[in-house]
C-alpha distance (Angstrom), angle and dihedral (degrees) to the residues before:
residue distance angle dihedral
M1 . . .
I2 3.80 . .
L3 3.91 89.3 .
Y4 3.78 89.3 52.0
G5 3.74 91.6 51.2
R6 3.77 91.5 50.7
T7 3.73 93.4 49.1
M8 3.83 91.4 50.1
S9 3.81 89.3 48.0
K10 3.86 91.1 54.1
K11 3.82 90.7 45.4
L12 3.89 90.6 53.0
K13 3.75 93.4 45.5
S14 3.83 89.1 49.6
Y15 3.78 92.1 48.4
F16 3.83 94.1 49.6
K17 3.81 92.5 44.5
R18 3.88 89.5 52.8
A19 3.80 90.8 45.8
A20 3.76 93.5 48.6
A21 3.79 93.4 47.8
K22 3.88 90.1 51.0
L23 3.81 91.1 48.6
A24 3.84 90.2 49.8
D25 3.75 92.5 47.8
T26 3.81 93.4 52.2
G27 3.80 93.3 46.8
F28 3.85 101.4 -108.5
F29 3.85 93.2 134.8
H30 3.80 89.3 50.7
V31 3.87 90.2 54.2
F32 3.78 94.4 42.3
G33 3.74 94.3 43.6
S34 3.75 91.8 47.7
S35 3.77 90.7 52.9
V36 3.81 92.0 51.1
I37 3.83 92.1 49.5
N38 3.73 90.8 46.8
K39 3.82 92.9 52.3
I40 3.85 91.2 49.4
I41 3.67 93.0 48.7
S42 3.80 94.1 47.1
F43 3.76 90.4 47.3
A44 3.84 91.5 49.8
S45 3.82 90.1 45.4
G46 3.86 90.6 55.3
I47 3.72 92.8 52.0
I48 3.82 95.6 48.1
L49 3.76 96.5 42.2
V50 3.82 93.7 52.0
R51 3.80 88.1 53.6
I52 3.84 93.8 49.0
L53 3.77 97.4 46.0
T54 3.84 123.4 64.6
K55 3.83 113.3 -112.3
A56 3.84 89.7 -112.9
D57 3.77 94.0 52.4
Y58 3.77 94.9 46.3
G59 3.81 88.6 49.4
V60 3.78 93.9 54.9
Y61 3.76 92.4 46.9
T62 3.76 93.4 47.8
Y63 3.77 93.0 49.9
A64 3.92 90.2 48.9
N65 3.77 89.6 47.4
T66 3.80 90.1 50.3
I67 3.88 88.3 57.3
L68 3.69 88.4 48.5
G69 3.86 90.0 52.0
F70 3.84 90.4 57.9
C71 3.80 89.3 51.1
M72 3.84 92.0 47.9
M73 3.87 88.5 63.5
L74 3.76 84.1 88.4
N75 3.86 92.6 48.3
G76 3.78 111.7 156.1
F77 3.79 91.4 -26.1
G78 3.80 88.7 -84.6
M79 3.75 93.2 -61.4
S80 3.83 93.2 144.8
S81 3.78 91.0 62.7
A82 3.78 93.3 39.6
V83 3.75 97.7 49.2
L84 3.77 92.9 46.9
Q85 3.85 90.3 53.6
V86 3.65 100.1 43.1
C87 3.77 93.2 42.7
S88 3.77 94.9 47.4
E89 3.77 89.6 55.3
K90 3.76 94.3 58.0
N91 3.79 124.6 82.2
D92 3.77 94.5 -165.7
E93 3.86 113.2 89.9
E94 3.82 92.0 -155.6
A95 3.81 91.0 53.3
R96 3.80 90.4 49.1
L97 3.77 88.9 53.0
R98 3.84 94.9 50.0
V99 3.98 91.3 50.5
Y100 3.89 89.4 48.6
E101 3.88 93.6 50.5
Y102 3.84 91.8 47.1
G103 3.84 91.3 47.0
L104 3.87 87.8 48.9
G105 3.77 91.1 51.9
L106 3.79 96.5 46.1
G107 3.90 95.8 43.1
S108 3.81 91.3 47.1
K109 3.75 91.3 54.2
V110 3.77 92.6 48.9
N111 3.78 90.8 49.6
I112 3.76 93.8 48.8
A113 3.70 87.5 57.4
L114 3.82 88.4 46.0
G115 3.66 88.8 54.4
G116 3.93 88.6 55.3
L117 3.77 89.5 51.1
I118 3.80 91.8 54.0
I119 3.68 92.5 50.4
L120 3.89 88.2 51.7
I121 3.74 92.5 51.2
A122 3.79 91.0 47.2
L123 3.89 91.0 51.0
L124 3.84 101.2 38.5
V125 3.81 106.8 28.5
P126 3.79 114.6 71.0
L127 3.81 104.2 -143.8
K128 3.78 118.0 -149.7
I129 3.80 96.9 -122.2
E130 3.76 110.0 74.8
G131 3.84 112.3 -120.3
A132 3.81 94.1 18.4
N133 3.84 92.7 109.6
G134 3.70 92.3 58.4
Y135 3.81 92.2 52.4
L136 3.81 92.0 45.0
A137 3.87 90.6 52.3
L138 3.88 87.6 50.9
M139 3.90 87.9 54.9
C140 3.78 96.3 55.5
L141 3.90 92.1 106.0
M142 3.75 91.7 51.8
P143 3.84 96.9 91.9
L144 3.85 93.2 53.8
L145 3.80 99.9 40.1
S146 3.75 94.6 44.8
F147 3.88 94.3 46.0
I148 3.80 97.3 53.7
P149 3.96 98.0 62.0
D150 3.74 89.5 34.5
L151 3.81 90.7 58.7
Q152 3.78 89.8 43.7
K153 3.74 90.7 57.4
T154 3.84 89.6 47.6
Y155 3.73 88.9 58.7
L156 3.88 91.4 53.7
R157 3.83 87.5 51.5
A158 3.82 90.9 52.0
E159 3.84 88.1 49.3
L160 3.85 89.9 52.2
R161 3.79 88.8 -120.7
N162 3.74 92.0 142.3
A163 3.77 98.4 158.2
E164 3.73 91.6 54.7
Y165 3.74 91.2 45.6
A166 3.89 89.0 52.8
Y167 3.76 94.1 50.0
A168 3.80 93.2 47.7
N169 3.86 90.0 47.4
T170 3.73 93.9 50.3
F171 3.89 92.7 44.6
S172 3.78 89.9 54.2
T173 3.69 94.3 49.5
A174 3.76 94.6 44.2
A175 3.88 90.0 47.7
I176 3.82 92.5 52.1
F177 3.90 90.1 47.3
V178 3.94 94.2 50.7
L179 3.82 96.0 41.3
S180 3.84 91.9 43.6
V181 3.74 92.6 55.3
G182 3.92 94.7 43.5
L183 3.83 96.8 43.6
T184 3.86 93.7 41.1
L185 3.85 89.0 55.6
M186 3.88 85.9 51.8
V187 3.78 104.0 40.3
Q188 3.79 106.9 8.1
A189 3.84 119.5 -132.1
K190 3.84 93.3 -8.0
G191 3.78 85.8 67.7
L192 3.71 90.5 68.1
V193 3.86 91.2 61.4
F194 3.76 93.8 45.2
A195 3.82 90.9 45.7
Q196 3.77 91.3 55.9
Y197 3.79 92.8 45.5
I198 3.79 92.5 53.8
A199 3.82 95.8 43.4
F200 3.80 92.7 50.1
A201 3.82 92.0 48.7
V202 3.84 91.6 47.3
T203 3.73 93.1 48.4
A204 3.84 91.7 49.2
V205 3.80 86.8 54.6
L206 3.68 93.4 46.9
L207 3.72 93.0 49.6
R208 3.93 88.5 51.8
K209 3.76 97.5 44.3
R210 3.75 103.9 34.0
F211 3.72 103.7 29.9
G212 3.79 101.9 26.4
V213 3.77 99.7 -122.6
P214 3.78 105.6 151.8
L215 3.73 127.7 -132.9
S216 3.78 94.9 -153.0
T217 3.70 116.0 125.3
K218 3.86 97.8 -174.8
S219 3.75 104.5 107.8
T220 3.78 137.5 130.4
I221 3.84 119.8 -148.0
S222 3.75 134.0 -180.0
A223 3.82 120.9 -85.2
E224 3.79 88.0 -113.6
D225 3.70 94.0 55.7
R226 3.77 90.8 43.4
R227 3.81 91.0 54.5
S228 3.67 91.8 47.0
L229 3.78 93.5 50.7
I230 3.80 92.7 48.7
G231 3.79 93.3 43.1
I232 3.73 96.0 47.7
G233 3.73 92.7 40.3
G234 3.75 96.8 50.9
I235 3.87 94.0 50.0
S236 3.76 91.6 42.5
M237 3.80 91.3 51.7
V238 3.92 87.9 53.5
N239 3.78 93.6 45.1
N240 3.78 94.8 45.0
G241 3.84 89.4 48.4
L242 3.77 93.8 51.7
S243 3.77 91.3 46.7
S244 3.77 91.8 51.6
L245 3.84 88.6 52.7
M246 3.74 90.4 56.3
Y247 3.83 89.8 67.4
H248 3.81 92.0 59.3
L249 3.81 103.8 37.0
D250 3.83 98.1 82.3
I251 3.81 95.4 50.4
F252 3.78 91.1 41.8
V253 3.73 95.4 52.6
L254 3.81 91.4 39.0
G255 3.85 88.0 59.0
L256 3.91 92.5 47.0
V257 3.86 92.8 48.1
I258 3.87 103.8 34.9
A259 3.81 100.9 19.5
N260 3.83 91.1 -165.9
E261 3.78 115.9 132.4
N262 3.76 93.1 -156.4
V263 3.79 92.5 56.8
I264 3.76 90.4 46.6
A265 3.76 92.5 49.2
A266 3.79 91.1 50.8
Y267 3.80 92.1 49.6
K268 3.79 91.7 48.2
V269 3.86 88.5 55.3
A270 3.80 90.1 48.7
T271 3.77 90.6 56.8
T272 3.79 97.3 46.8
I273 3.77 101.0 85.5
P274 3.80 99.5 33.3
T275 3.86 88.7 52.3
A276 3.79 92.8 47.2
L277 3.77 90.2 51.7
E278 3.76 90.4 67.4
F279 3.76 87.8 81.9
I280 3.89 85.8 80.1
P281 3.91 99.0 64.4
T282 3.83 89.9 31.7
A283 3.76 90.7 58.5
V284 3.83 89.6 47.0
V285 3.76 91.0 51.4
I286 3.77 92.5 49.7
Y287 3.75 90.4 55.1
V288 3.88 100.1 41.0
Y289 3.85 100.0 38.9
P290 3.75 99.9 82.9
Y291 3.83 89.6 49.0
F292 3.73 93.0 52.7
S293 3.82 90.6 46.6
R294 3.81 93.1 52.0
N295 3.79 91.8 48.6
R296 3.82 94.8 40.3
D297 3.87 90.9 128.6
N298 3.83 96.0 42.6
K299 3.80 101.9 95.3
P300 3.98 97.7 -179.5
W301 3.83 89.8 49.8
L302 3.82 94.1 45.3
L303 3.91 95.1 49.1
S304 3.87 94.2 43.6
S305 3.83 93.6 45.2
F306 3.76 93.7 44.7
K307 3.86 91.6 50.8
K308 3.86 91.1 49.7
L309 3.73 89.7 47.5
I310 3.78 98.6 51.0
V311 3.75 94.5 42.9
S312 3.82 94.1 48.8
L313 3.80 95.4 43.4
G314 3.85 92.8 39.7
S315 3.75 90.6 55.7
V316 3.73 93.2 51.6
N317 3.68 92.5 46.9
L318 3.79 93.2 48.2
L319 3.79 89.2 56.5
I320 3.76 91.5 49.1
T321 3.78 94.3 47.6
A322 3.80 93.7 48.0
G323 3.91 92.5 48.3
L324 3.80 92.9 49.2
Y325 3.74 93.4 43.2
I326 3.80 93.2 53.9
L327 3.90 96.5 39.0
A328 3.98 92.8 42.9
P329 3.72 97.5 114.0
F330 3.82 93.2 44.8
L331 3.86 93.0 47.4
I332 3.75 97.6 45.4
G333 3.84 90.7 49.9
L334 3.76 93.7 45.4
I335 3.83 100.6 45.1
F336 3.80 102.6 31.8
G337 3.74 104.4 18.2
K338 3.79 139.7 -110.6
Q339 3.81 91.9 -73.3
Y340 3.76 88.6 72.6
M341 3.78 100.2 52.7
D342 3.82 88.5 115.5
A343 3.89 84.8 72.3
V344 3.80 91.8 66.7
S345 3.89 96.3 86.4
P346 3.93 95.9 48.5
F347 3.73 89.7 40.5
R348 3.75 91.2 59.2
I349 3.84 92.8 48.5
L350 3.84 90.0 48.4
V351 3.86 90.8 49.6
V352 3.84 88.2 57.4
S353 3.81 88.3 47.7
Y354 3.74 89.9 55.6
F355 3.76 91.6 56.9
F356 3.81 92.2 59.9
S357 3.82 93.1 38.2
G358 3.80 95.8 44.2
T359 3.80 93.7 44.0
L360 3.81 104.4 36.3
R361 3.87 117.1 7.7
I362 3.84 99.4 47.3
I363 3.70 96.4 41.4
A364 3.80 100.3 41.2
G365 3.76 93.4 38.3
N366 3.84 92.7 56.6
L367 3.70 95.9 40.3
L368 3.85 89.6 55.6
I369 3.77 86.7 67.9
T370 3.85 89.0 61.3
Q371 3.80 87.3 61.1
R372 3.82 92.1 46.3
K373 3.80 93.1 -113.5
L374 3.70 96.8 139.5
K375 3.75 94.9 133.4
F376 3.84 91.2 64.0
N377 3.83 88.6 49.5
T378 3.74 88.2 53.6
I379 3.79 92.8 50.0
V380 3.78 90.6 48.9
A381 3.81 93.4 46.6
V382 3.93 90.7 51.7
F383 3.84 92.3 44.1
S384 3.85 93.6 46.1
S385 3.87 92.4 44.8
A386 3.76 89.6 53.0
M387 3.84 95.5 42.3
N388 3.87 91.5 46.3
T389 3.81 91.4 51.7
V390 3.77 96.6 48.9
M391 3.84 92.9 43.9
N392 3.80 90.5 49.4
V393 3.68 91.8 56.6
F394 3.79 95.6 48.1
F395 3.71 97.1 36.8
I396 3.84 96.4 45.9
N397 3.79 89.9 51.6
A398 3.82 88.3 52.9
W399 3.85 104.1 36.4
Q400 3.84 105.5 10.1
S401 3.78 113.5 -147.8
N402 3.94 90.1 -1.0
G403 3.78 86.8 58.6
A404 3.77 92.2 54.5
A405 3.76 89.6 50.4
L406 3.89 90.0 48.6
A407 3.77 91.3 50.9
T408 3.91 89.7 54.3
L409 3.78 90.3 47.2
T410 3.75 94.4 50.0
T411 3.77 91.8 47.1
A412 3.86 92.1 48.8
V413 3.87 91.0 49.9
V414 3.91 95.4 47.5
T415 3.85 96.4 43.3
G416 3.82 91.9 42.4
I417 3.79 91.2 53.3
L418 3.85 94.5 43.1
D419 3.94 92.2 48.1
T420 3.80 94.3 45.9
A421 3.85 95.7 44.8
Y422 3.82 91.2 49.0
L423 3.87 92.8 45.9
L424 3.86 89.5 53.6
R425 3.73 90.8 45.6
T426 3.83 90.1 51.6
F427 3.82 92.0 48.6
N428 3.77 91.2 49.6
K429 3.80 92.7 51.1
I430 3.81 94.5 53.8
Q431 3.81 96.2 88.8
D432 3.88 90.9 51.2
S433 3.79 90.8 55.5
Q434 3.64 94.9 51.7
């Protein structure tokens, strides 16, 4: 028995050693490490900038940035998702480059028009927060300047150049952080806008000069690829836009129903850590997505890889969820202060929500794109948005901030199960269609 145990121990060690070596060779640790570093930098940046800016200035900037966020739902006509999918399906490097250049040209044109729309809103729509119109007008170049390096990094992902992607991603985040602190000290909140402009421009140049990702938009592609890009891009734009709305619905409805700034503040604190944890499944998706795209017709590989992915990620998320649930009162008091202890209960509910979202919804929802099942994602996004809105209204009236958290949890469970079940159904049908 002891000998058997030792043998099994050696086999497990050998298995994990081989798995770790493979992950290291294919750049997983670069991607995951970059995501961790970026989250730490962003978290530190938020703390420092709030202390540098006056509360009023930060409020005006935040309001203008929220309006920008609604406009960014149209960002690049979804070309980041479309280029990643179409490029990942191609084995020819030259063909991938042509698709990328066409997507860069189309997305840039859309975002130039989007910049014009932002200027019109800033000039013609009187925003309720004084000074927000000026900040919004200043942000008019944000769609174009953020899109270019973003698509360059997408091309690196499609090429499986994960280490280079990670370096560029971390460089961009670090540059925004350093420039934001420096320029904010000089010109207050306007410095946040200028910092992002400079960081995006420098990152684009770095990606061109150091990693050889071109900035050319002169490319001709086949009619089939063009239809694929526009079809995937349009649906992805809708899906991503609806997904981004989900992050704002609970607080928006909470403000309408309760209209108590203390309740809203506590709920915002409760969402901070569970939302930040989504970098874990997001980093995993960034790494595995091209592999699932390139093996989209290989049923045995897909089923085996998906099972390993869900079991591994689910185990990690279960440990995280259990730890945060148990330590909730200690963590809330330590990080946010005793005045936010009323956030403990919704925090615990949202931590459980993260488990389902981080294990099922985010993974399956993204992998459905590799199978070109974007319409299903759209149906789920519309359904979940409507369901979440209705539940927020009723649940918040009944249980206040706990109700908002329960609405989020219910939505995560339902969408996670729907996405995962449909993805497995899609995988299982591949053989029949060949």
